[in-house]
C-alpha positions, 0 to 999 in steps of 0.5 A: 530699235526701241530695245537698243535705245532702251539699253543705251539709255540704261547704260548711260544712266549707270555712267551718269549715276557714278558722276552724280554720286561723286559730285554730291556734297552729302555722301550717298551710296551709289545704289541709292543714287541709281534708284533715284535716277531710275525713278527720274527716268520713269517720270520723264521718259516712257521706257516701259521696261518689262522685266521677264523674271527668268530672263532677268535672273539669267542675265544678271545673277550668273556673272555677278555670283560667279565674280563674287566666288572668283574674287572673295578671299578664301582665307577669310572664308576658312578663318571665319567659316563658323561665323559665315556659315551661321549667318549664311544658313542659320540666319536665313532659316531664322529669318524665313521663319520669324519674318514669314510668320510676322508678315502673315500676322501683319498682313493676313491677306498674304498667304503664309507660303507667300509670306515665307517666300517674301521673307526668303527673298529678302534674306540675302544681303548685298556686299556691293551696296555695303562697300559703296555705303562705307566708301568714305568710312571703310569697313574693317577688312575682317568684317568685310570678309565676313559680310562677303562670305555671308552674301556669297552663300546666303544668295543660294540658301535664300533663293533655295528657301524661296523655291520651296516656299513658292512650290508650297504656295502653288501646290498647297503642300509641303514635306520636310523630308522631301525638302531636305532631300531636294535641297541635298540634290540641288546643293550637291548637284549645283556645286558639282556642275559648277566645279566640273564646267570650270575645270573642264573648260580651263583644261581645254584652254590650257591644251589649246594654248600649249598647241596653238598659242593663247588668244587674249580675246578668246580667253576673256570671252570664255571666262564670260561664258563659263557662269552662263554655261554652269547656270544653264546646265544646272538649271536643265538638270534640275540642280541649283543654278545659283550654287553652280555659278558660285562654285564655278567662280570659286573653282576659277580662282583655284584654276588661275593658281595652277596656270600662268597664261599671258599677262595681257590676258589677266590684265584685260580680263580684269578690266572687262570683268570690272566693267561688267560688274559695274554695269550689271549692278548699276543697271539692276538698281536703275531698273529698280528705280524705273519700276518703282512707279508701276510697283507702287501703283500695282501694290496700291491697287492690290491692297485697295481691292481688300476691304480692310486695307488702306494703301497708306499702310504700305509705307508702314509695312515696309518700315515694320518689315525692315525693322523686324529684319534688323531685329532678327539679324541683331538677335542672331548675331548676338547669339552667334557671337556669344556662342563663339566667345563661350566656346573660345573660353572653354578652350582656354582662348583669350578673346576680347568681346568686340561690344555692341558696336560690332553687332550694330555694324553687322546689323546695319550692313545687312543691306539688300540689293540686286539678288533680292530684286532679281529673286522677287521678280521670279515669283510666278505670275499665275497659279497652276489653275491660271489664277493670279499668284496671290499678293505678288504685286504687294510682295514685289513692292515690299521687297523693293521698299526694303531694299531702299530703306535698308540702303538708306539706313545703312548709309546713315548709320554705318559711318557713325557706327564704324567710326573708330570701331576696333576689331580683334587684331588680325595676324600680320600679313606684311611679313609674309608679303615681304618674304614673298617679294624677296623670294620672287626677286631671288627667282628673278635674279636666278633667271637673269643669271641663267639667261646671261650664261646662255646668250642668244646667237641673234645678238652676237657676243655674250658681252651684251648679256653681261651689260644688260643683265647688270642693268636689270639686276643692280637697279632700274637706272635711267635708260640710255638715250639711244637717240643721241648716238649714231652709227655702231654705237646706236646699233649697240645701244638698241641691241642692249635695250632689246636684250635688256627687255628680254631679260626683264621679261624673263625676270618678271616671269620667274617672279610670277612663277615663284608667286604662284608656287608660294600661293599653291603652298599657302605661304601667302594669301590669295589677295596678296598673290593677286595684287603682286601678280597684277603688278608683274602683269602690268609691267610685263604688258608695258614691256611687251607693248613697247 
């Protein structure tokens, strides 16, 4: 009963946090509000939530990473792949080395391997936190795509680096050759498992749907189970479970393009996943706030045991680490931007330099969040000989402090830096969208015309189809008020409405098939296709429910 009550309290806290964030006169990012609410809960209620690292990791990371991979625009990933890869991999290694040595220099009592592990777990960024921070001053779309792509990939690279650092701390040995080989196995195996699980499950779903029909609830539950299946299978085979979840999500987005399915499935599935994302992210930050008093207490006790440590230095450590993290990110972003501009000039391309404000925005947007908390909690509790893992409590406190400070810094600095920020113009997508709408409408008209030529015997003569088809093709006029009619006239009006509904459904399905074709041919972007198909799904759901 206590566990159930605790879960309900946490969910209620997530709901309340959203209302508080909207009601505050001063804009604060939702994660900051949720952390504060969690700390308030710890002060007034003795929840004592014990976070088991493996359970925490399994419950929260697979669905969140899967959803990120599923929904991130693939065109943005491909267009800005060089910048994204430089931030997701190069910056992670640069951060691990630079920040690891800095932490060990500043806190000699923390072993170098543990300092590297802490630096690795701090390296992943959180786009959910950034989007919440920039809700009132929207982040330019292209910059947001870069940040989302970075976060999608650096989750895996940062946590893999942490794994190597923890292994070095436990064994006292590190081999670069073994690390490279292990990384290749982890990466290729994880990606292959993620792709294989999603592809296999979706093919089975298609086969079952063709034979016995599609069950909306079952399809939604299967989509919820896929990330956990990929994660657990990869973990069992010794591959990267994180990359498996990400690859499964990316594969899911392509699988959606190859099969239409029911509109009600997509509409309800989107609502379920949106709710899950809000609840999971919110719960993580509320739990972080609820753990803060214990984290501070354990860290203060740990540093007090060292003769040359003063617990008051904890705040200085957090600020220093956050500052160094921002400095490393700024330097790497500057070097990456210079390199891209230099190569563009060598290729005789005219590229306008965005200036320091883009670098500042990219630096401030590196807020840490759910993945950092989940990762640092997976640090082992004990060494191989049973002794406590060195400086674990201090590492957890420093990671939690960096999350809070980075969120606050971004919430204060980003609105100022982003205001009026101009990025290099993106190619216009409106023309493509207009062409897609025209092509979909033409496909719909052809479908209605075909249906008019082949009337259903259930409705008698073909004049019904001529009348109903004219109403669908020409305009969405006001429906004929059948309630005022009686006798044969009322029956005919109801029959026309039924035929009209079927023709409208036929037209909508033809529109959707054409949009899927245009997406497969890369004539429209994934984001455009998703929005247009959702419009059609909502209309179809309304018609089938009426």
